[in-house]
C-alpha positions in Angstrom: 78.3 107.5 124.4 81.5 106.4 126.2 84.9 105.8 124.4 84.6 102.1 124.9 81.1 102.1 123.2 82.4 104.3 120.3 85.5 102.1 119.9 83.1 98.9 119.2 80.8 101.0 117.1 83.7 101.7 115.1 85.0 98.1 114.8 81.3 97.6 113.5 81.7 100.2 110.9 85.2 98.7 109.7 83.4 95.4 109.1 80.8 97.1 106.9 83.5 98.8 105.1 85.5 95.8 104.6 82.6 93.9 103.2 81.7 96.4 100.8 85.2 97.0 99.4 85.8 93.1 99.4 82.6 93.1 97.1 84.0 95.6 94.7 87.6 94.4 94.5 87.1 90.7 94.5 85.5 89.3 91.2 83.0 86.5 92.0 83.1 84.3 95.3 86.7 83.6 94.9 89.5 84.3 97.3 88.6 87.5 99.4 92.3 88.6 99.2 92.4 88.4 95.5 93.3 91.9 94.8 96.0 91.9 97.4 97.6 88.8 96.1 98.1 90.7 92.7 101.5 91.7 93.8 102.6 88.1 93.9 102.7 88.5 90.0 105.6 90.7 90.7 107.5 88.7 93.2 106.2 90.4 96.4 104.3 88.7 99.0 100.9 90.0 99.6 101.4 91.2 103.3 104.3 93.5 101.9 102.0 94.8 99.2 99.7 95.8 101.9 102.6 97.8 103.4 102.9 99.9 100.1 99.1 100.7 100.6 99.6 101.5 104.1 102.4 103.8 103.1 100.3 105.6 100.6 97.4 106.2 103.4 100.1 107.3 105.8 101.4 109.6 103.2 97.9 111.1 102.6 97.3 111.9 106.0 101.0 113.3 106.5 100.1 115.7 103.7 96.9 116.8 105.3 98.5 117.4 108.7 100.9 119.5 107.1 98.5 121.5 104.4 95.3 121.2 106.4 93.1 120.5 103.5 92.7 117.7 100.8 91.5 118.4 97.2 90.2 115.0 96.7 86.9 115.2 98.6 85.5 111.7 98.0 88.0 110.2 100.7 88.0 112.0 103.9 90.4 111.9 106.8 88.1 109.6 108.6 88.0 107.3 105.4 91.8 107.3 105.2 92.2 106.3 108.9 89.4 103.5 108.6 91.5 102.1 105.5 94.5 102.2 107.4 92.9 100.1 110.2 91.4 97.5 107.8 94.8 97.2 105.8 96.4 96.5 109.2 94.2 93.5 109.9 94.4 92.4 106.4 98.2 92.7 106.3 98.3 90.6 109.7 96.3 88.0 108.1 98.4 87.7 105.1 101.5 87.7 107.1 100.2 84.9 109.5 99.4 83.0 106.3 102.7 83.6 104.7 104.4 82.3 108.0 102.5 79.0 107.9 103.9 78.0 104.3 
């Protein structure tokens, strides 16, 4: 498969990942950003809270790049890159929402 086809396949995988995680992190049929908005309770805009999560993921990848291995095996490097991609989109959406207020 060519790179373009792989790119679009990966976007489909990101959609599936987001749907699964949204199910697990959001109680009921409420706001799909419910868990990301919890930082508002501490006075932090949700898009800024997403930056904290992105920072955690980048830190994990930097540690892997430096050490060459990870001890927590239930989240792979691929999983971490995918989480970064999804968090970037979520942060963008929450940033746009904040700017509309």
